[in-house]
C-alpha positions in Angstrom: 0.9 -7.7 -7.7 4.3 -6.2 -8.5 5.2 -4.4 -11.8 7.9 -6.0 -13.9 11.0 -7.0 -12.0 10.5 -4.2 -9.5 8.9 -4.4 -6.1 6.6 -1.6 -6.9 2.9 -2.6 -6.5 0.5 -2.2 -9.3 -1.7 -0.2 -7.0 1.0 2.5 -6.5 1.5 2.8 -10.3 -2.2 3.1 -11.1 -2.8 5.6 -8.3 0.1 7.7 -9.5 -1.4 7.6 -13.0 -4.9 8.5 -11.7 -3.3 11.4 -9.9 -2.1 12.8 -13.2 1.5 11.5 -13.2 3.0 10.7 -16.7 4.8 7.4 -17.2 8.1 9.3 -17.1 7.2 10.9 -13.8 6.2 7.5 -12.4 9.6 6.1 -13.3 11.3 9.1 -11.7 9.2 8.4 -8.6 10.0 4.7 -8.6 13.4 4.3 -10.2 13.3 0.5 -10.1 10.5 0.6 -12.7 11.3 0.4 -16.4 9.5 2.8 -18.7 8.2 0.1 -21.1 6.6 -1.8 -18.1 4.9 1.4 -17.0 3.5 2.0 -20.4 2.3 -1.6 -20.6 0.5 -1.4 -17.2 -1.1 1.9 -18.2 -2.2 0.5 -21.5 -3.7 -2.6 -19.9 -5.4 -0.4 -17.3 -7.0 1.8 -20.0 -8.2 -1.2 -22.0 -9.5 -3.1 -18.9 -10.4 -0.3 -16.5 -13.4 -2.1 -14.9 -11.4 -5.3 -14.1 -8.5 -3.3 -12.7 -10.8 -1.1 -10.6 -12.5 -4.2 -9.3 -9.1 -5.7 -8.4 -8.0 -2.5 -6.7 -11.2 -2.3 -4.7 -10.8 -5.9 -3.6 -7.2 -5.3 -2.5 -8.3 -2.2 -0.5 -11.0 -4.3 1.2 -8.4 -6.9 2.1 -6.2 -4.2 3.5 -9.0 -2.9 5.7 -9.7 -6.4 7.0 -6.0 -7.0 7.7 -5.6 -3.7 9.4 -8.7 -4.4 11.6 -7.3 -7.9 12.5 -3.9 -6.4 13.5 -5.5 -3.6 15.5 -7.8 -6.1 17.2 -4.8 -8.2 18.4 -2.9 -5.3 19.7 -3.5 -4.1 23.2 -4.2 -0.5 24.0 -0.7 1.2 24.3 -1.8 3.3 27.2 -2.5 0.1 29.2 1.1 -1.0 28.6 2.4 2.4 29.5 0.4 2.4 32.8 1.7 -1.1 33.7 5.3 0.0 33.1 4.9 3.1 35.1 3.3 1.1 38.0 6.2 -1.3 37.9 8.7 1.5 38.0 7.0 3.0 41.0 7.1 -0.3 42.9 10.9 -0.4 42.4 11.4 3.1 43.8 
């Protein structure tokens, strides 16, 4: 979920806030954000902390699953390197 008209993800904003960044510092870190949007998100987060934390945990779990799927589809890079080196040696 993106914040306002920016491409900054809600997770990034919340994590910055949890790490102690002020709304003004968050806007400095992500200049496409607007200060009123940052205050709105933080306000919502503080009023609905459990729901937002559950959402963030779900997103993290989805990221883990996606990462595992991608890694499962990729071959071991050393295998590719070894095949390329063997092909080079055949040409020599």
